Residue, then its C-alpha position, 0 to 999 in steps of 0.5 A: m156448294s158455294p155460299l149465296l149472297l142475296f141483295d135487295l135492290d132499292n136503297t140497298l144496292v142503289n139509292r132509290n130515294q135520291a132518284f125519287q127526290g130528283w124526279a120530284a124536284r124536277f116535277l115541281m120545277e117544270r110545272a112552276l110549283p112550290p119547291g117546298d112541296l118536295r117534302w110532301f112528295t117524299t112523305l107520301d112516297c113512303g120510301g117507294y111502298l105507295d103504289r105509283p098510280i096512287l101517288m100520281r093521282a094524289a099529285a094530279d088532284r093536289y095541283g089540278l093537273a090536266e096530264s093523264i095518270d099514264d103520262l105522269l107514270e111514264d115520265y116518272r119511270i123514265t126520269v127515275t131510271e135516268l137518275i138512279a145510281c149505284p155507288a162505286d164502293h157498292l160495285e166494288a163490294l160485289r166484286l170483292a164477294r165474287t172474288a171470295g167465291w160467293v154466288l150473288g143474286i138480286v131479289s126485289n119487290g116491284a115492277t119488272e121493267p123498271q127494276l130490270a132497267k135499274i139493274e142494267r143501267t147501273g152495271l149490276a147485271e154484269l156482277v150477279d148470277g141472277c135477278t128475281i123481281s116480284e111482279e115477274v114471278g108473282c110473289a113478293k118478299p117476305d114470302p119464302r118462295i121468292f127467295h127459293l126462286a132467287a136461289e134457283r136462278c143463281g144456279v144453287d141446288t135448292a134440293a140440298d140445304w142451301t139456306a145454311s150458307a145463304w145470306m140476305i142483305g137489305d134495308h127494309a125489315p118487313a120484307d128483307i129481314a123477316g123474309a130471311a128469317v122465315s126462309g131460314m137464311r141469315s141476314v144483315w140489316i142496313d140501318h141507314g141510321r135508324p133504330w131497330g123497331e121490330t120485336g118478333y124477329r131480328p137481323t143476324l147482323t146490322a150495318r150502316n151501309l152496303p160495303e160494311a154489310v158485305a164485309l161483315v158477311l165475308a168475315e162471318e163466313d170466313l170465321h166459320r168456314p171448315d177450310r179456314g186458313r187453307y186459302p190465302r186472302g183474296y183467293s177465288r174458289g171458282a164462283p160462276g159468272p153471271v147466268p145469261g138470259y136470267r130475265h127470260h127464266v120461267a118460274t112457277p108463279c106465286s100469289t102475292k102482288p109486288s109493292r115497291r117501285 
């Protein structure tokens, strides 16, 4: 069984906070509002974990806007998708993992349409074997069911002990690292310069950024691989290509609602 590497999307593969700040700055500029209020938006945003309609209603109340919440939400969706980016070294890290024989997947909390739009726009869709979005499947990280579904979408045989060779990389401890822990996977927490603050669980490894996280996983797995030394560096053990039509996969729904946008 090829090893499986699952990734969070926002602030792990793509710089979601940067895109949000770009939208907020444009929102203030287009309405001739104080540019210093950018801090108010980023504080209220909670890194994307406040529901978007609540944020828009708060902004409309604060500034007495006549625009409808639906219009504000549509503007937000279009602008954030336009501004989202996946750094070149992140894409290269995924290519490196594929060359090393890893199966790659994205598992994200959030609304299906905007999350898939980010994945398509940034070129990530061409580099992974499957994508699983919480709104679509009806359960969210840290629920173990979403990780199980993500593995299935990547073509992993989940009847076997698939978690023994599976890793999760993410920046959000309660969703990504706790989810990996309760699912039986190993994990890498991207700390973005933050100290670890949880006491009930810990990541297997900690990294400063995504390329470092991928490098740590590849080094760790190579160190414990039974066939270590039989393959030259960079040798591909036959990772499959992306699974066509992954977004149309029909999954058994769960119950937890998504939180991140």
